[in-house]
C-alpha positions, 0 to 999 in steps of 0.5 A: 119193898118200895122204900127199899128199892128207892133206897137202893136206887139212891145209893147207886146214884150217889155211888155214880156221882162220887166215883165219876172217873170218866166223861161222856163226850158223844152219844150215837143213839140208834133206836127202832120204834117198830110201832108208835102205838106202844112203848117197845123200842130196840136200841144200840147206843154208842158212847164215846168216853174220855177217862178222867182218872188213872187205873180206871177199870170199870164204869157205871151207867144208868138204864131204866128197866130195859133188857140189855142184850150185850155190851162191847168195846170194839168187838170185845164183849164186856162183862157187866152187872145190871139191876134195872137201874145201874149198869156196872161195866167191867173193862178189859183192862185199866185205862189212864187219864185222857184215854178214849174209847167207845162202848156199844150197848145193845138193848130192847124192851118197853120204855119206862113210864114214871109211876106218877104218869108224868115223865118217861117214855110214853105212847098214846094215840099212835104217838111215842115220845119221851118226857125227860124228867120225872116228878117223883123218881130219884134222880129226877132226870130221865134220859135213862128211860130210852138209852144208857147214859150218865143221867145227871145235870152236870155230865153234858155231851153232843148227840147223833140220833138215828131213829127208825120208824114206820115210813108213815111216821116222822121221828123228831129229835133235838138238833138239826135233821141231817138225813132221812132214808127210806129203808125200802122195808116199810121203815124210814130212818131219821138222823138228827145232830145235836151238836151243843153239849147237853145233859141227857134229860134235855134230849128227846124223841117223838114219833108220829104222824106229823106235819111241820110249820116252818119259819125263820127268826133273825137272831143276834148271831144270825138266822135261826130256823123255826120248826113246829111239828103238829098233828094234821088236825092242829097244824093250821092252828100253829100260827094263831097259837104261836102268834107272838113266838117271834116277839118273845124270842126277841124279848129274851134275846134283848134281855139275856143275850143271844140264842145259842141253839141251832133252831127253835123247835116244838113238837105236839104230844098227846098229854095235858100236864104242862110241857118239857123244855127238851133242847130245840124240841120242846114237848108241847101239849096238842090241846094247847095248839088250838089257834088262840093265845090261851097257852102263850105263857106256857110256850114262853116259859119253855122257850126261856129255858133255852137260856135258863136250864138248857144253856146254863143248867142247875148243878143238882136238884136242890138248885132247880130254882135256877132253872124253873124259878127263872123260867117262871119269872120270864113269864112275867118278863115277856108280859112286861115287854109285850103287854106293858107295865100294868099287865106285868104288875098284875101278873107278878101281883097275882103270883105273889098273892097266891104265894103269900096266901096259900103256899105254906099251907099247900106245901106244908111249910115255909121252904127255902128255894135252895136245898129243897127236899127231893120230893119238892124239886118241882114244887110251887116254892121252886117255880113261883117263890123262885120267880118272886126271888128273881123279881126281888133280885132284879130290883135289888140290883136295878135293871142297869146292873141286873140284865148285863150281869145276867147276860154275862153270867149266861155267856160265861157259863154257857153249856155248863152247870152251876150251883146256887153258891156259884151263881151268888159268887158270880154276881158278887164279883160282877156287880157293885154289890155283895150278894151274900146277905141277899142270898142268905135271906131270900135263897137259903132261908124260907119265909118272907121278910116284910118292910114298912115305913114306920114314920118319918120326921122333917127338918127344914134345911135352907131351901130343902128338907131333911127327912129321916125315915124310920123303916121296920122289918117284920117276918112271916115264916122265918126267924132271922131278920135280913141284913143290908136290904135295899128297899125302894121308897118314894117321897110325895109332895101334896102336888104329886111331885115324887122322888124315888130312892132306895133305903138300906135296912138291917135288922128289925128297925133302921132309919136313914136321912134323905135331903129332898127339895120339898116337904113330903106329904107322905113317904111310901115303901115300894109303891111300884111293887119291886120287892116281893116281901110279905105285902100285896099292894096297889095304887090308883090315881082316882078321878071318878066316882064308883066302885074301885076294886083291889082284888089282891089286896082283899079290898074295894071301895065306893068313891062317892065324891071326888073333885080332883085327882086322888092318889090312893094306895092300899096295902095288904100286909101278910104279917101280924099288926102291932098289938094294942098299946093298952089292951082291951080285955078279951079282944084279940087282934088278927095275928096274920094280916092287916091293911094300910091306906096311904096316898094323897087325899083332898078335903072333899074326897069321900069313899067307903072302905070294904075289907074282905073276910073269909072263914072258908078253909080254901082261902086260908084267911080267917078260918083260924081267927074267927072260931065263933060267930062272925059278929064277934069280929070288929074293925080296928083303926089307927092313923099311924104307928104312934097311936093306939088301935080303936074300934070303929063303927062298921057294918057287915056285907056278906054271909057268915062265911065270907064278905066285907066289913064296911066302914063309911069313910076311909082315911089314911092309916092302918086297919085290922080285924079283931075278935072278941074271945067268946071261947069257953071250954065245953066242960066249963060251959056245962057248969058255968053258962055266964049269961045269955041275952034276948031278943038280939037284935032288939028294939027296946027291951033286953032280957039278961039271964045269968048265974051266981058265978057272974060278977055283980055287974054287966057293962055295955060298951060301944064298938069304940070301947067307950063304956055306955052303961053299967047294970047291977045284978041281983044274985038272988035272981037270975034274970034282969030286964033293961030298957035300951030306948035311949040308945042309938041303933047300932052294935054294942058289946055286953061284958061281964068278967070273961064273958062278952056278947055282941048286941044289935039295937034296931 
């Protein structure tokens, strides 16, 4: 039954979109809230309508689960049908293009609250208010829960709200308060005028016992009044909680142009599930008005919607990243301008780390941010990956192009709705770059690209050097390589001199030659983390000993000796490393991640390297890779892509679930985990036990038990893969005792055919 109802609603909604023959010009929404302790309302909405198509004799509006008392055109009662979702109104005659008239719709009932508890018309603790979207309804827009309307992202109008409530209450809406009347009967009526063209889901009502905190900001287009409504118990906390509101307002104006709304407004409401960007009247949780800055990112996110979402609105739910992805990136943007570059990097890095590590597990796939399924409209792919895409777009264009282009876009499309394709085409027309390939890879396709400097060659050229850089693209969760990718690279001299430039790569492998004034010590890909590819990376200038943490790179190190500055860059790559040039039987390299260490090291720099592992299911790192005992894991190293992987000595610090693989001396190059495959089918184990060893660890003697199906020998290897000793097996017996007294303590591998076991000698 539920699915059938949803289908009916969806079909009705599609019909409205396809058959839209009119435009709403203005709503006068008259609502009585007799008691803000419940959701009961009485409404009379007047809708000014302009006809867009000749011979229009009926129109459709939306109203959700309220009782309609009557519908009039002037004094004429109109016939209609209503299924608790769609109102089909029969006009008294046919209207022609550009005809205008006003409908009067009278209704009452309990405002609808969405089934998931977020969205709709709500009442709690004596406060009645709306949240203009639903996470689960289709369509998500939710103006229709408190007045009849055309409820979508593209139909915009102006509004007058006349809200009548108990005289002990205050009614807050978006726009400017133009009148407040004491009706003399225990009620008051508050009139608000929202004269900017706005979609219905961004209109708002909040009724309760409010006090107001006022301020004024000097905006680009003049003074902007500020009104923050809160309960008496929170009003004193407003200055502390919104301490940087003016700073952030100016940051957004500086980055994206003028604030086009009549006021900056927030209203406290009794819920704890985020906030809602109603135009000029943001619904904000009371719990966040607490006197500190813990929710600063939340109010900054909602304010940024005054540019992204409210000023220019996504055309459809499938374009929601144009609202939420940009607002999410604005969280990082205000952090950059208010707190500095390092905090900006940390904020971006943390978001990007979670995207790469968990997003495809938590949301069951690598989704494109455009065209996402309806039930994922408000998913982390839209918000968080959307922010990653904006970050990459910014650096694809460069700040000198990006910010003027976005400001121009916002001005040219103000109070309109835009699709992802329109946005792409606008940027192509207003920047030096064709954005088709960028959008194809980043917006219209899921997964992640990965870029790395594979190698470089240097050829002297008079007093300069020609450096040919070979760059490689890998893929995570996608099948098509990106084209015309613009990737920052950096050339470093041994004395830390640096040149930043951009390399263009198409396909899996590409190269480009640059002429620079010094012989490069190293060439690094995207050292400033400007592209949100499948890496998390960080660099530090090290000058002191001690433990250095690289949290989002799943790495730390203890610097034991340093006499001069060291540039240390660690890169965690969320793609498969290259495989062995020469395979080692039964040894399998990690399919999903590896590290690269780069930088400028001096001769006396000594530091260990500690690489994080975890089999915990919630971390999504090694749970599918390490299916046997953690001691089956080894650490691989190679100095560059032209060398083969080698097993290197390491120790384990931690539990069998999580911890670090530790190597004594870190070097420039690549590191990866590999695992000895001990897996044998259970039925096979019953028939063929292979061999067992004990005691393990051992100090001198080792007993090996085996069966007749084993080959005639067992080989002992060190962790580098070097053969140490071969033990012959007597098939007439099933046990062999050997002495290991002449071997150094450490870890070894015993192998015979498809079986292998790790051995520790103490």
